[in-house]
Backbone as a ProteinNet text record, in pm:
[ID]
protein_1_A
[PRIMARY]
XXXXXXXXXXXXXXXXXXXXXXXXXXXXXXXXXXXXXXXXXXXXXXXXXXXXXXXXXXXXXXXXXXXXXXXXXXXXXXXXXXXXXXXXXXXXXXXXXXXXXXXXXXXXXXXXXXXXXXXXXXXXXXXXXXXXXXXXXXXXXXXXXXXXXXXXXXX
[TERTIARY]
-6311.6	-6338	-6480.1	-6553.5	-6677	-6607.1	-6576.3	-6514.8	-6614	-6758	-6895.5	-6886	-6837	-6837.2	-6721.4	-6621.4	-6511.9	-6587	-6496.8	-6530.1	-6387.7	-6476.1	-6365.9	-6368.4	-6193.2	-6229.5	-6111.3	-6173.9	-6100.7	-6036.3	-5908	-5860.3	-5745.4	-5695.6	-5600.2	-5509.7	-5379.3	-5249.6	-5323.2	-5333.4	-5392.1	-5507.1	-5582.1	-5698.1	-5660.9	-5522.4	-5475.1	-5410.5	-5445.3	-5416	-5281.6	-5214	-5092.2	-5106.1	-5182.9	-5223.7	-5264.8	-5372.5	-5367	-5243.5	-5165.1	-5022.7	-4954.2	-4943.3	-4861.4	-4917.4	-5044.1	-5108.8	-5060.7	-5057.1	-5094.8	-4919.1	-4811	-4642.8	-4653.4	-4723.5	-4665.7	-4723	-4827.5	-4884.6	-4797.6	-4765.8	-4671.1	-4527.1	-4492.2	-4389.9	-4428.4	-4492.1	-4527.4	-4538.5	-4601.6	-4639.3	-4534.1	-4471.7	-4357.4	-4220.5	-4192	-4052.2	-4043.6	-4138.4	-4115.4	-4181.2	-4269.6	-4329.1	-4250.9	-4253.4	-4171.7	-4031.4	-3971.6	-3821.4	-3757.2	-3810.5	-3778.7	-3746.6	-3613.1	-3538.1	-3539.1	-3641	-3657.4	-3704	-3719.3	-3709.1	-3899.1	-4000	-4114.9	-4112	-4064.3	-4101.4	-4095.2	-4123.6	-4062.6	-4147	-4190.5	-4217.2	-4334.1	-4388.3	-4534.3	-4654	-4629.4	-4764.4	-4831.6	-4766	-4828	-4960.2	-4902.2	-4965.8	-5064.1	-5073.1	-5140.6	-5293.6	-5412.7	-5541.2	-5518.5	-5559.6	-5561.1	-5669.8	-5707.1	-5790.4	-5778.6	-5838.5	-5813	-5918.6	-5918	-6032.4	-5970.2	-6056	-6040.1	-6144.2	-6134.1	-6224.5	-6174.5	-6227.7	-6256.3	-6075.7	-6092.7	-6061.1	-5875.2	-5845.1	-5722.1	-5747.4	-5635.9	-5608.8	-5604.8	-5685.1	-5702	-5668.4	-5685.4	-5673.6	-5635.7	-5521.3	-5470.2	-5449.6	-5465.3	-5425.9	-5360.9	-5269.1	-5267.8	-5240.8	-5384.7	-5353.7	-5283.7	-5215.7	-5104.7	-5149.5	-5139.5	-5211.2	-5115.1	-5207.3	-5114.8	-4976.2	-4878.8	-4755.8	-4659.9	-4724.7	-4623.7	-4524.2	-4578.4	-4524.7	-4535.4	-4612.9	-4695.3	-4763.4	-4763.4	-4843.1	-4994.8	-4978.9	-5166.5	-5157.8	-5317.5	-5339.3	-5274.2	-5179.6	-5163.1	-5206.9	-5238.5	-5253.5	-5162.1	-5112.4	-5015.1	-4974.5	-4923.3	-4886.6	-5030.1	-5029.6	-5155.4	-5142.2	-5220.4	-5207.5	-5319.9	-5362.7	-5426.1	-5368.8	-5400.8	-5368.3	-5314.2	-5277.3	-5251.3	-5400.7	-5432	-5538.4	-5635.2	-5662.5	-5807.2	-5787.4	-5658.9	-5616.4	-5708.8	-5756.6	-5862.8	-6025.8	-6039.3	-6170.5	-6281.8	-6149.3	-6262.6	-6242.4	-6125.1	-6121.9	-6052.2	-5949	-5877.2	-5965.8	-6031.7	-6105.1	-6240.1	-6250.7	-6329.8	-6238.6	-6113.3	-6032.6	-6059.4	-5983.1	-5990.8	-6060	-6208.8	-6317.7	-6389.5	-6341.4	-6392.8	-6258.5	-6178.6	-6039.7	-6074	-6116.2	-6130.8	-6265.3	-6398.6	-6488.9	-6472.7	-6341.4	-6308.7	-6223.4	-6130.1	-6021	-6165.7	-6269.2	-6343.9	-6413.7	-6417.8	-6511.8	-6395.9	-6295.1	-6151.1	-6102.6	-6113.3	-6008.9	-6067.5	-6230	-6290.3	-6217.1	-6245.9	-6194.7	-6036.1	-5993.4	-5816	-5804.5	-5693.1	-5651.9	-5566	-5553.9	-5504.3	-5409.2	-5274.3	-5164.9	-5128	-5074.4	-5046.5	-4894.1	-4798.5	-4680.1	-4711.8	-4749.8	-4800.3	-4723	-4706.2	-4626.7	-4674.1	-4599.3	-4618	-4779.1	-4725.5	-4854.3	-4995.5	-4982	-5130.1	-5172.2	-5149.9	-5154.6	-5350.7	-5361.4	-5498	-5602	-5545.9	-5655.7	-5665.1	-5591.8	-5605.3	-5642.1	-5636	-5693.2	-5871.7	-5906.8	-6031.9	-6119.2	-6029	-6088.9	-6100.8	-6040.7	-6000.8	-5872.4	-5751.4	-5618.7	-5582.1	-5470.5	-5430.3	-5255.6	-5202.6	-5041.5	-4994	-4886.7	-4820.7	-4696.5	-4651.1	-4485.9	-4421.1	-4324.8	-4265.2	-4235.7	-4264.7	-4173.2	-4062.2	-4082.7	-3910.2	-3908.3	-3781.5	-3723.6	-3800	-3865.5	-3860.4	-3816	-3725.1	-3680.2	-3711.3	-3599.7	-3619.2	-3741.4	-3879.3	-3959.4	-4030.9	-4079.6	-4125.1	-4228.1	-4257.8	-4341.5	-4377.8	-4475.2	-4552.5	-4609.1	-4627.2	-4698	-4801.2	-4984.2	-5057.1	-5179.5	-5225.4	-5341.6	-5495.4	-5543.1	-5674.9	-5695.6	-5725.6	-5751.9	-5889.8	-5859.8	-6069.8	-6101.6	-6253	-6302.4	-6267.9	-6258.7	-6234.5	-6118.6	-5995.2	-5833.4	-5793.7
-4774.1	-4826	-4958.4	-4923.4	-5019.3	-5142.1	-5249.9	-5394.3	-5467.7	-5422.9	-5565.5	-5494.3	-5434.4	-5397.9	-5511.6	-5575.1	-5646.8	-5750.5	-5738.7	-5838.2	-5963.1	-6047.6	-6159.9	-6262	-6292.4	-6355.4	-6501	-6602.6	-6735.3	-6807.7	-6827.7	-6839.8	-6895.7	-6989.1	-7066	-6942.8	-6975	-6870.1	-6896.1	-6968.4	-6959.5	-6847.2	-6844.8	-6764	-6637.5	-6573.1	-6472.8	-6371.7	-6280.5	-6181.4	-6115.2	-6046.1	-6008.7	-5873	-5856.6	-5684.8	-5736.6	-5881	-5943.8	-5986.6	-6059.9	-6077.1	-5956.9	-5898.7	-5774.8	-5707.9	-5658.8	-5621.4	-5756.1	-5819.1	-5969.3	-5933	-5961.3	-5933.1	-5794.4	-5693.5	-5551	-5571.5	-5625.3	-5620.3	-5661.3	-5827.1	-5881.7	-5846.3	-5749.1	-5678	-5603.1	-5506.3	-5382.2	-5447.5	-5518.6	-5599.2	-5672.9	-5769.6	-5871.1	-5797	-5732.8	-5718	-5530.7	-5485.9	-5294.8	-5293.2	-5346.3	-5288	-5351.7	-5525.9	-5593.9	-5575.3	-5536.3	-5527.9	-5692.7	-5780.3	-5899	-5914.6	-5918.6	-5999.4	-6131.8	-6165.2	-6311	-6319.3	-6423.4	-6462.3	-6543.8	-6424.3	-6447.7	-6491.9	-6510.2	-6582.5	-6729.9	-6848.3	-6930.3	-7080.8	-7042.2	-7133.3	-7221.1	-7160.1	-7242.1	-7211.4	-7056.9	-6955.4	-7086.8	-7102.3	-7178.9	-7347.1	-7338.7	-7475.3	-7408.7	-7291.5	-7254.5	-7217.6	-7179.9	-7113.1	-6990.9	-6863.8	-6703.7	-6674.2	-6648.7	-6595.3	-6414.4	-6314	-6239.7	-6128.4	-6010	-5888.5	-5785.9	-5758.6	-5616.7	-5557.1	-5373.4	-5305.9	-5176.8	-5083.8	-4982.8	-4969.8	-5109.1	-5093.2	-5121.1	-5197.1	-5224	-5346.5	-5399.4	-5553.2	-5507.8	-5547.2	-5503.7	-5642.4	-5781.2	-5848.1	-5991.3	-6039.1	-6197	-6317.3	-6447.2	-6572.6	-6690.1	-6801.2	-6838.4	-6965.4	-7091.4	-7219.4	-7276.2	-7362.7	-7446.5	-7583.1	-7693.9	-7790.6	-7893.4	-8016.3	-8095.4	-8160.9	-8187.9	-8226.8	-8117.7	-7948.8	-7859.4	-7810.1	-7783.7	-7722.4	-7823.1	-7873.5	-7950.4	-8090.5	-8201.3	-8303.6	-8241.9	-8164.3	-8124.7	-7937.3	-7982.5	-7787.1	-7714.2	-7630	-7472.5	-7360.8	-7319	-7146.1	-7076.8	-6970.6	-6885.1	-6751.1	-6704.5	-6535.6	-6486.4	-6480.8	-6418.6	-6284.4	-6157	-6043.1	-5973.6	-5872.8	-5775.3	-5649.3	-5533.8	-5380.2	-5334.6	-5217.3	-5175.9	-5084.6	-5004	-4959.3	-4974.5	-5137.4	-5187.1	-5308.8	-5264.9	-5386	-5308.7	-5464.3	-5395	-5383.7	-5381.1	-5359	-5531	-5619.8	-5727.4	-5795.7	-5735.2	-5783	-5920.8	-5928.4	-6061.2	-6174.2	-6146.4	-6266.7	-6381.6	-6208.9	-6231.9	-6326.2	-6304	-6340	-6486.2	-6530.3	-6646.5	-6713.7	-6681.8	-6765.5	-6787.2	-6725.3	-6743.9	-6870.1	-6837.7	-6912.4	-7072.9	-7090	-7218.7	-7247.3	-7202.3	-7230.4	-7319.5	-7260.9	-7290.7	-7397.1	-7442.9	-7527.6	-7686.9	-7634.7	-7757.6	-7810	-7743.2	-7754.6	-7856.8	-7784.5	-7839.9	-7956.5	-7908.2	-8059.7	-8122.5	-8171.8	-8236.9	-8349.3	-8312.1	-8384.8	-8333.9	-8283.7	-8247.3	-8165.6	-8137.1	-8044.1	-7924.4	-7856.8	-7701.3	-7696.2	-7647.5	-7625.2	-7474	-7409	-7249.5	-7216.1	-7173.9	-7128.9	-6992.1	-6979.6	-6796.4	-6737.8	-6589.5	-6530.4	-6532.1	-6513	-6540.1	-6473.9	-6332.4	-6247.3	-6286.4	-6364	-6387.7	-6502	-6582.9	-6716.6	-6716.8	-6639.9	-6576.5	-6564.6	-6503.7	-6493.9	-6613.1	-6671.2	-6830.6	-6912.7	-6919.2	-6981	-6985.8	-6827.2	-6831.2	-6894.7	-6943.2	-7004.3	-7168.2	-7204.1	-7350	-7363.8	-7352.8	-7386.2	-7377.6	-7452.1	-7552.5	-7542.6	-7475.6	-7426.3	-7592.6	-7635.7	-7767.1	-7788.9	-7660.4	-7608.1	-7541	-7553.3	-7423.1	-7331.1	-7181	-7068.5	-7088.7	-7079	-7030.7	-6934.6	-6890.4	-6778.2	-6847.2	-6768.2	-6756.8	-6610	-6615.8	-6436.2	-6360.9	-6376.9	-6272.6	-6258.4	-6301.9	-6292.3	-6451.5	-6388.9	-6536.4	-6591.4	-6729.7	-6797.6	-6938.2	-6956.8	-7112.3	-7177.3	-7277.8	-7394.7	-7421.4	-7407.6	-7412	-7506.3	-7581	-7665.8	-7683.7	-7670.3	-7662.4	-7860.9	-7917.4	-8081.2	-8054.9	-8171.6	-8213	-8221.7	-8264.9	-8348.3	-8557.2	-8572.5	-8737.7	-8720.9	-8628.6	-8655.7	-8694.8
2294.5	2183.9	2197.9	2099.7	2100.2	2034.5	2098.2	2051.7	1991	2027.6	1987.9	1838.4	1756.4	1635.2	1545	1637.4	1545.2	1426	1323.9	1213.5	1253.4	1281.7	1291.3	1188.3	1129.8	1041.6	1057.8	1032.5	1095.3	903.8	861.5	744.2	749.4	665.9	644.2	553.4	605.4	539.3	386.2	304.7	178.1	98.3	262	239.7	254.2	305.7	351.2	216.3	194.4	97.8	173.4	53.1	96.3	213.4	180.8	272.8	436.4	407.2	590.6	626	576.2	608.9	639.9	588.6	614.7	734.2	748.8	908.2	988.8	1003.3	1079	1133	1057.1	1058.1	1084	1084.5	1143.7	1266.9	1328.1	1444.7	1527.4	1474.9	1556.9	1604.4	1470.7	1504.2	1622.4	1646.4	1710.6	1856.6	1913.6	2032.2	2092.8	2016.8	2042.5	2079.7	1951.6	1916.9	1975.4	1931.9	1972.5	2114	2139.1	2279.8	2363.9	2336.6	2514.8	2435.9	2341.6	2336.3	2320.5	2226.7	2244.9	2118.3	2081.9	1955.2	1953.4	1821.7	1856.1	1698.1	1557.1	1467.2	1509.9	1438.1	1427.2	1306	1173.7	1074.6	1121.3	1170.9	1221.8	1121.3	974.1	882	930.1	1009.5	1099.6	1036.2	990.9	963.3	865.9	786.8	624.2	678.8	799.6	855.1	924.1	996.3	1068.7	1039	1132.9	1087.1	1168.3	1115	1157.2	1214.1	1324.4	1408.9	1393.7	1289.7	1317.2	1294.6	1407.2	1446	1434.9	1300.3	1238.4	1290.2	1339.6	1389.8	1353.6	1263	1224.8	1125	1049.4	890.9	942.2	1109	1127.3	1217.7	1227.5	1301.2	1414.2	1505.1	1652.4	1714.9	1710.8	1797.9	1689	1749	1655.4	1671.3	1694.1	1683.7	1604.9	1625.4	1525.9	1608.1	1511.1	1581.5	1478.8	1599.7	1532.6	1564.6	1431	1434.8	1530.8	1571.9	1681.6	1578.6	1652.4	1608.8	1524.7	1547.9	1501.1	1583.7	1703.8	1827.7	1915.4	1955.7	2123.2	2060.3	2111	2053.4	2036.6	2112.7	2102	2019.9	1980.8	1914.4	2010.6	1926.3	2034.7	1996.5	2065	2027.4	2044	1982.4	1944.7	1894.3	1896.6	1874.3	1950.6	2031.5	2077.8	2154.4	2067.3	2081.6	2109	2134.8	2112.8	2085.6	1982.5	2013.6	2110.8	2113.3	2273.2	2263.1	2171.7	2160.1	2232.5	2219.9	2263.1	2393.3	2446.4	2561.2	2657.1	2786.1	2862.9	2823.8	2719.4	2642.8	2656.1	2625.5	2628.7	2488.5	2407.2	2299	2316.4	2413.7	2439.1	2463.8	2574.2	2609.1	2456.7	2412	2262.6	2211	2138.4	2088.9	2107.9	2256.9	2310	2305.4	2336.6	2320.5	2202.7	2090	1943.2	1890	1928.2	1874	1931.9	2123.7	2112	2074.7	2060.3	1965.4	1851	1763.5	1627.3	1650.6	1745.3	1773.7	1790.1	1888.8	1926.1	1788	1638.5	1588.5	1475.2	1491.9	1383.6	1428.6	1563.1	1629.7	1744.1	1649.2	1854.5	1925.8	2051.6	2164.2	2183.7	2152.5	2124.5	2279.6	2329.9	2406.3	2347.1	2443.5	2363	2454.9	2419.8	2472.7	2467.6	2522.3	2530.1	2604.6	2531.8	2607.9	2649.6	2795	2817.6	2908.6	2852.1	2957.4	3099.1	3221.6	3349	3394.1	3340.4	3421.2	3355.6	3216.2	3177.8	3227.9	3383.9	3395.3	3465.3	3514.3	3539.1	3464.3	3374.8	3223.8	3183.1	3129.8	3117.7	3196.3	3295.6	3342.6	3386.5	3339.5	3350.8	3233.1	3131.4	3059.2	3041.6	3196.3	3214	3192.1	3161.7	3124.7	3222.6	3260.2	3383.6	3371.8	3436	3481.6	3458.3	3360.2	3350.4	3358.2	3412.1	3395.5	3516.7	3509.6	3603.5	3509	3573	3446.3	3430.6	3304.4	3231.7	3170.8	3088.9	3052	2853.8	2780.9	2668.7	2604.8	2537.1	2507.4	2602.6	2718.4	2828.5	2888.2	2823.4	2935.7	3021.9	3142.8	3248.5	3142.9	3130.7	3026.3	3106.7	3081.1	3162.7	3038.4	3040.4	2927.3	3033.6	2954.4	3030.1	2924	3019.8	2866.6	2932.1	2819.5	2824.6	2778	2922.6	2891.5	2763.8	2720	2659.8	2721.4	2744.7	2820.5	2791.1	2870.8	2923.9	2882	2890.8	2930.4	3057.9
[MASK]
+++++++++++++++++++++++++++++++++++++++++++++++++++++++++++++++++++++++++++++++++++++++++++++++++++++++++++++++++++++++++++++++++++++++++++++++++++++++++++

């Protein structure tokens, strides 16, 4: 699949329409609940304060993450609910997703560090963007995770 045709949308929750919210929640459920067989409370009342980056390809949501403002999840800006649809994994869409998010975060929150709670197996992927591991592995909903931090320049 040619992911260079992806349409990227950066939106606040208020800018999302009902169909977009439905697509986001459906894809998050597909990846995090069904594929990863993980029962957790996805609707955590943070979405309303977040920015949402959506990658649309052929009319379907294929990549997604949310940017959580400082103080809502961590002291730093956080990237969360990071995912790509199974149909585009290995295509480079995940790299595009993270690169675009970091570009937007640098404009929205200049000089801020960015923290993620990453699945352990993705440590090298995120390290490729400059994230450093800042915790020991821990269990989150039955899946090994680590906290990683992308320090802002001068920190």
